[in-house]
BAFI-3210 file (N, C-alpha, C; in Angstrom, 3 decimals, decimal comma, padded with zeros to 6 digits):
// residues 184
n [1|2|3|4|5|6|7|8|9|10|11|12|13|14|15|16|17|18|19|20|21|22|23|24|25|26|27|28|29|30|31|32|33|34|35|36|37|38|39|40|41|42|43|44|45|46|47|48|49|50|51|52|53|54|55|56|57|58|59|60|61|62|63|64|65|66|67|68|69|70|71|72|73|74|75|76|77|78|79|80|81|82|83|84|85|86|87|88|89|90|91|92|93|94|95|96|97|98|99|100|101|102|103|104|105|106|107|108|109|110|111|112|113|114|115|116|117|118|119|120|121|122|123|124|125|126|127|128|129|130|131|132|133|134|135|136|137|138|139|140|141|142|143|144|145|146|147|148|149|150|151|152|153|154|155|156|157|158|159|160|161|162|163|164|165|166|167|168|169|170|171|172|173|174|175|176|177|178|179|180|181|182|183|184]
n.u [073,036|074,672|077,363|078,757|077,980|079,403|081,941|082,007|081,788|084,148|086,029|085,690|085,613|087,439|087,281|087,818|085,939|083,857|085,347|086,061|083,437|082,927|084,960|084,769|082,437|083,882|086,155|086,275|086,296|088,647|090,513|090,142|091,010|093,402|094,661|094,615|096,391|098,746|099,161|099,366|098,123|098,688|100,011|098,215|096,267|097,606|097,957|095,586|095,042|096,957|096,422|093,824|095,322|096,553|094,553|093,330|094,829|095,115|092,097|091,711|092,794|091,806|089,147|086,535|084,673|083,623|083,881|084,324|085,223|087,827|089,019|089,554|091,571|093,622|093,942|094,893|097,252|098,449|099,156|100,791|102,921|103,797|104,712|106,545|108,283|108,731|110,227|112,636|114,042|116,340|118,173|118,494|115,964|114,534|113,823|111,354|109,625|109,913|108,549|106,056|105,661|104,289|101,946|100,015|100,310|097,996|097,068|094,620|093,808|094,681|093,775|094,473|095,309|097,597|099,140|097,600|098,499|101,021|100,982|099,764|101,908|103,778|102,375|102,721|105,419|105,425|106,171|104,374|102,525|102,585|101,530|098,856|097,746|097,852|096,096|093,663|093,003|093,296|091,770|089,604|088,665|088,770|089,349|091,961|091,754|090,015|091,598|093,555|092,406|091,646|093,875|095,555|097,378|098,773|097,391|099,275|100,975|099,911|099,066|102,104|102,756|101,038|101,945|104,678|104,041|102,844|104,719|106,692|105,368|105,233|107,526|108,444|106,505|107,506|110,053|109,537|107,939|110,038|111,513|109,929|109,967|112,552|112,519|111,120]
n.v [070,442|072,246|072,749|070,663|071,750|074,132|072,946|071,480|073,692|075,304|073,282|073,142|075,935|077,022|079,358|081,653|083,133|080,766|079,214|080,683|080,863|078,618|077,971|080,049|079,672|077,680|078,691|079,802|077,210|076,030|077,945|077,520|075,038|075,415|076,862|075,178|073,157|074,883|077,112|079,254|082,633|084,358|082,789|080,923|082,340|082,913|080,353|079,679|081,122|080,113|077,493|078,041|078,922|076,500|074,716|075,914|074,828|071,931|071,141|071,312|069,259|067,120|064,749|065,236|064,144|064,605|067,653|068,902|067,182|066,240|068,650|069,264|067,362|068,256|070,644|069,854|068,348|070,257|072,058|070,004|070,083|072,523|072,695|070,881|071,932|074,075|072,968|072,306|074,179|076,872|078,351|081,031|082,042|082,616|085,151|085,453|084,080|085,176|087,545|086,642|085,894|085,116|087,870|088,819|091,381|093,783|096,903|097,670|097,154|098,869|100,920|103,021|106,340|107,539|105,408|105,341|107,742|107,552|105,277|106,619|108,065|106,199|104,907|107,015|106,628|104,301|103,156|104,118|102,064|100,042|101,558|102,208|099,475|098,527|100,150|099,946|097,122|096,774|099,110|099,779|097,283|095,687|092,923|090,904|090,552|092,577|094,725|094,065|094,475|097,135|098,488|097,676|095,384|092,266|089,666|088,240|090,368|091,939|090,616|090,160|092,778|093,623|091,933|092,857|095,358|095,239|094,200|096,429|098,244|097,096|097,251|099,612|100,900|099,488|100,678|103,345|103,120|102,254|104,520|106,770|105,709|105,912|108,836|109,471]
n.w [078,889|078,316|078,943|077,325|074,670|074,707|074,873|072,373|070,595|071,211|070,409|067,695|066,647|068,313|069,569|072,011|073,830|074,009|075,674|077,563|078,674|079,796|081,448|083,396|085,555|086,822|088,053|090,841|091,991|091,084|091,941|094,885|095,127|093,932|096,176|098,272|097,834|097,072|099,051|099,016|098,365|096,011|094,337|093,887|092,419|090,341|089,366|088,320|086,453|084,588|084,351|082,871|080,458|079,903|079,262|077,360|075,184|075,439|075,619|072,888|071,558|072,869|073,586|075,850|078,349|081,139|081,818|084,179|086,085|084,704|084,558|087,364|087,563|085,830|087,354|089,891|088,804|087,712|090,030|091,575|089,854|090,036|092,940|092,879|091,386|092,745|095,028|093,706|093,093|092,343|094,786|094,437|093,481|095,590|095,903|094,704|096,091|098,646|098,507|098,121|100,880|104,160|104,949|102,341|100,208|099,353|097,782|097,799|100,539|102,513|105,210|107,188|107,251|107,060|105,823|103,209|102,262|101,777|100,149|098,005|097,164|096,712|094,416|092,627|091,933|090,466|087,336|084,187|083,023|084,934|086,932|085,813|085,516|087,955|089,118|087,907|088,291|091,350|092,499|090,376|090,156|088,054|085,572|084,616|082,048|080,895|081,719|079,690|077,623|077,622|077,967|075,549|075,898|076,194|077,741|079,441|079,926|081,480|083,670|084,563|084,778|087,189|089,162|089,302|089,708|092,354|094,075|093,921|094,854|097,409|098,478|098,285|100,408|102,559|102,612|103,089|105,644|107,009|106,693|108,153|110,595|111,499|111,628|113,704]
ca.u [074,341|075,348|078,670|079,152|077,729|080,513|083,208|082,175|081,973|085,536|086,971|085,401|085,871|088,595|086,861|087,929|084,572|083,332|086,441|086,068|082,053|082,890|085,779|084,614|082,044|084,632|087,271|086,109|086,728|089,778|091,344|089,943|091,778|095,089|095,206|094,696|097,683|099,815|098,825|099,611|097,096|099,334|100,423|096,747|095,738|098,455|097,604|094,057|095,401|097,763|095,386|093,203|096,410|096,644|093,425|092,983|095,560|094,595|090,792|091,586|093,281|091,423|088,033|086,315|083,119|083,288|084,669|084,633|086,151|089,045|089,725|090,048|092,898|094,213|094,335|095,879|098,772|099,320|099,618|101,792|103,917|104,503|105,111|107,987|109,059|109,348|111,098|113,716|114,550|117,499|118,161|118,455|114,825|113,838|113,086|109,871|108,926|109,889|107,723|104,753|105,612|103,489|100,876|100,106|100,344|097,097|096,923|093,110|093,230|095,061|092,877|095,137|095,368|098,922|099,644|096,971|099,111|102,678|101,050|099,723|103,414|104,441|101,986|103,268|106,828|105,604|106,087|102,956|101,900|102,281|100,310|097,514|097,401|097,662|094,683|092,571|092,684|092,973|090,619|088,569|088,193|088,581|089,723|093,111|091,554|089,470|092,917|094,461|091,647|091,731|095,627|096,184|098,278|098,502|097,244|100,419|101,873|098,948|099,647|103,310|102,809|100,455|102,735|105,588|103,553|102,437|106,212|107,365|104,473|105,309|108,971|108,515|105,575|108,150|110,965|108,450|107,736|111,441|112,286|109,317|110,330|113,985|112,355|110,157]
ca.v [069,927|073,401|072,317|069,763|072,275|074,627|072,285|071,270|075,013|075,829|072,511|073,332|077,303|077,801|080,624|081,847|083,377|079,776|078,588|081,146|080,813|077,221|078,092|081,348|079,119|076,889|079,427|079,775|076,006|076,035|078,851|077,013|073,840|075,785|077,509|074,244|072,734|075,792|077,603|080,957|083,365|084,931|081,648|080,302|083,335|082,655|078,968|079,763|081,739|079,307|076,490|078,421|078,689|075,071|074,013|076,061|074,001|070,884|070,872|071,283|068,016|065,889|064,756|065,300|063,541|064,946|068,590|069,415|066,101|066,673|070,160|069,160|066,448|068,915|071,776|068,771|067,866|071,697|072,267|069,537|070,475|073,749|072,255|070,244|073,109|074,964|072,137|072,079|075,599|077,201|079,571|082,410|082,229|082,462|086,386|085,786|083,076|086,013|088,596|086,424|085,004|085,936|088,612|089,018|092,862|094,433|097,854|098,208|096,654|099,646|101,614|103,922|107,418|107,997|104,437|105,778|108,852|106,625|104,756|107,371|108,366|104,840|104,686|107,932|106,247|103,168|103,390|104,372|101,095|099,280|102,337|101,802|097,992|098,080|101,185|099,212|095,805|097,014|100,001|099,752|095,965|095,224|091,640|090,716|090,615|093,805|095,702|093,944|095,122|098,458|099,004|097,083|094,714|091,082|089,462|087,958|091,377|092,695|090,004|090,556|094,319|093,779|091,321|093,540|096,646|095,109|093,989|097,518|099,018|096,828|097,559|101,417|101,087|099,354|101,938|104,905|102,874|102,377|106,241|107,152|105,366|106,602|110,153|109,970]
ca.w [078,273|077,693|079,010|076,044|073,674|074,730|074,771|071,093|070,012|071,269|069,610|066,384|066,309|068,765|070,189|073,785|074,589|074,452|076,543|079,013|079,086|080,151|082,653|084,436|086,573|087,653|088,417|092,320|092,534|090,882|092,799|096,139|094,834|093,862|097,323|098,828|097,275|096,850|100,335|098,761|097,410|094,568|093,358|093,462|091,356|088,956|088,853|087,879|085,103|083,927|084,163|081,710|079,420|079,646|078,794|075,877|074,291|076,006|074,881|071,171|071,199|073,761|073,914|077,280|078,578|082,061|082,080|085,750|086,612|083,893|084,699|088,565|087,344|085,744|088,227|090,693|088,445|087,522|091,387|092,114|089,313|090,422|093,784|092,478|090,365|094,130|095,702|093,098|092,546|092,683|095,809|093,895|092,927|096,553|096,007|094,211|097,595|099,722|098,206|098,603|102,136|105,225|104,497|100,773|100,060|098,681|098,050|098,402|101,844|103,566|106,075|108,041|106,399|106,635|104,810|102,055|101,756|101,389|099,283|096,900|096,715|096,289|093,334|091,844|091,405|089,487|085,938|083,914|082,553|086,329|087,916|085,445|085,770|089,581|089,632|087,462|088,986|092,758|092,614|089,879|090,320|086,380|085,203|083,494|080,400|080,661|081,532|078,804|076,300|077,684|077,843|074,265|076,068|076,317|078,971|080,294|080,388|082,494|085,017|085,115|085,323|088,492|090,110|089,601|090,419|093,821|094,361|094,087|095,845|099,000|098,649|098,713|101,565|103,643|102,731|103,675|106,911|107,935|106,923|109,223|112,197|111,965|111,524|114,873]
c.u [074,844|076,895|079,076|078,944|079,054|081,927|083,175|082,208|083,574|086,368|087,085|085,820|087,309|088,256|086,939|087,043|083,947|083,823|085,900|084,439|082,075|083,664|085,217|083,600|082,821|085,890|087,172|086,793|088,200|091,032|091,534|090,974|093,217|095,627|095,364|096,091|098,781|100,159|099,523|098,561|097,593|099,405|098,972|096,334|096,423|098,156|096,341|094,292|096,085|097,242|094,542|093,855|096,267|095,549|092,910|093,599|095,039|093,099|090,781|092,108|092,615|089,867|087,359|084,670|082,928|083,884|085,315|085,552|087,444|089,586|090,236|091,548|093,702|095,198|095,343|096,978|099,353|100,117|101,008|102,912|104,775|105,405|106,612|108,990|109,879|110,586|112,551|114,346|115,660|117,448|117,896|117,339|114,036|113,311|111,671|109,042|108,703|109,164|106,378|104,568|104,756|102,588|100,829|099,745|099,077|096,801|095,480|092,802|093,911|094,028|093,338|095,382|096,634|099,498|099,008|097,983|100,501|102,102|100,411|100,943|103,952|104,000|102,566|104,569|106,843|105,803|104,297|102,137|101,678|101,101|099,071|096,845|097,014|096,141|093,553|092,124|092,291|091,558|089,562|087,864|087,901|089,497|091,047|092,892|090,969|090,722|093,532|093,680|091,887|093,224|096,163|097,284|098,011|098,322|098,223|101,131|101,154|099,095|101,011|103,203|102,082|101,250|103,928|105,370|103,492|103,957|106,781|106,656|105,136|106,564|109,089|107,683|106,732|109,476|110,557|108,283|108,820|111,832|111,574|109,376|111,678|113,740|111,904|111,269]
c.v [071,197|073,327|071,671|070,373|073,146|074,034|071,884|072,570|075,379|074,594|072,636|074,763|077,775|078,842|080,975|082,219|081,936|079,047|079,497|080,937|079,592|077,189|078,937|080,494|078,376|077,571|079,485|078,276|075,649|076,444|078,259|075,758|074,121|076,131|076,446|073,348|073,936|076,639|079,026|081,537|083,655|083,864|080,829|080,950|083,013|081,208|078,948|080,496|080,922|078,049|076,803|078,235|077,292|074,183|074,192|075,183|072,557|070,361|071,039|070,106|067,024|066,015|064,227|065,059|064,445|066,375|068,996|068,589|066,046|067,774|069,971|068,194|067,385|069,989|070,939|068,748|069,284|072,026|071,644|069,443|071,608|073,403|071,738|071,204|074,250|074,084|072,128|073,121|075,816|078,428|080,752|082,660|082,606|084,073|086,593|084,954|084,313|087,182|087,949|085,651|085,791|086,520|088,871|090,790|093,272|095,583|098,552|097,781|097,865|100,743|103,025|105,102|107,791|106,805|104,753|106,893|108,384|105,871|105,219|107,730|107,547|104,732|105,659|107,291|105,131|103,643|103,556|103,304|100,208|100,075|101,810|100,661|098,059|098,995|100,356|097,902|096,089|097,969|100,142|098,558|095,372|093,686|092,005|091,159|091,662|094,669|095,498|094,731|096,608|099,291|098,711|096,407|093,029|090,833|088,691|088,806|092,167|091,773|090,185|092,006|094,344|093,173|092,379|094,804|096,232|094,908|095,291|098,254|098,549|097,235|099,034|101,790|100,966|100,265|103,303|104,203|102,973|104,074|106,691|107,119|106,005|108,151|110,615|109,853]
c.w [077,671|077,938|077,716|074,869|073,350|074,481|073,109|070,230|070,151|070,555|068,222|065,925|066,984|069,333|071,607|074,618|074,929|075,755|077,732|079,583|080,082|081,365|083,517|085,602|087,562|088,549|090,226|092,898|092,468|091,496|094,204|095,966|094,942|095,161|098,159|098,893|097,354|098,179|100,072|098,071|095,959|093,607|092,997|092,312|090,009|088,404|087,980|086,279|084,142|083,533|082,817|080,200|078,974|079,026|077,551|075,084|074,207|075,120|073,372|070,808|071,974|073,792|075,408|077,382|079,860|082,208|083,513|086,197|086,124|084,396|086,164|088,590|086,855|086,581|089,179|090,031|088,186|088,981|091,924|091,289|089,654|091,894|093,813|092,063|091,583|094,881|095,103|092,809|093,037|093,762|095,479|093,541|094,328|096,639|095,989|095,775|098,397|099,757|098,426|099,966|103,119|104,641|103,187|100,805|099,150|098,978|098,371|099,645|103,025|103,934|106,409|107,245|106,124|105,735|103,536|101,287|101,223|100,256|097,671|096,440|095,965|094,652|092,066|091,073|090,578|088,020|085,265|083,766|083,973|087,102|087,273|085,628|087,255|090,030|089,102|087,724|090,385|093,034|091,792|089,574|088,662|086,545|084,500|082,178|080,110|080,716|080,070|077,622|076,193|077,415|076,292|074,688|076,228|077,651|079,963|080,903|081,380|083,744|085,779|085,692|086,714|089,197|090,472|090,343|091,983|094,626|094,771|094,853|097,279|099,414|099,225|100,012|102,876|103,912|103,509|105,126|107,643|107,918|107,826|110,621|112,723|112,184|113,042|115,838]
res [m|k|e|q|s|l|l|a|a|y|r|e|h|g|k|m|d|d|l|a|a|l|y|k|p|m|m|p|l|v|y|g|s|c|l|k|y|l|r|n|e|a|d|a|e|d|a|v|m|d|i|f|e|k|i|a|v|k|l|r|k|t|k|i|d|h|f|k|s|w|l|f|i|v|t|k|n|h|c|f|e|k|l|r|q|q|k|n|r|d|p|k|d|l|d|a|a|v|m|y|s|g|q|v|f|h|p|d|s|i|e|d|r|e|e|k|d|r|l|r|k|c|l|e|q|l|d|h|v|q|h|a|c|v|d|l|f|y|f|k|k|m|s|y|q|e|i|a|d|q|l|s|l|q|y|n|q|v|r|s|r|i|q|n|g|r|r|n|l|k|l|c|m|e|r|a|a|a|g|r|k|v|k|k]
***
């Protein structure tokens, strides 16, 4: 009944460590569910973190008997809410959807030497905090929370810097690749 003791401890003291210990083993399952509904890796990653923030509030107010079942209901509802928002969004908001459409850009997945050189140059063009966040996340394999602690940032600031850094890197890499094609 470790689950129940962690729930009780979190409800009583509100320590995020208790909630993290409860949620962390569930993260791969939550991610898989989010990916199934949202069909987008970046949206699923964001949803996992959004759900953590959502349950942090809900668990303080709600008595839960079966955490895993409850969590999957929260996950499903969160994903449905996101899908409704996407369906009803303004066409001006499509930039974010375009950013994540097709192949997801991950800086650490580049294998070509020329592309790695372009990536290094593009990384240097990011602002200092974006560069640090992207480097720590993709290349040093640190979690959002570890990065937040190391850089004295809020968790959401780290998430935003990584998303924006990844988008800026993708755009820079595309411009560099287009420039290379023109020069040949």
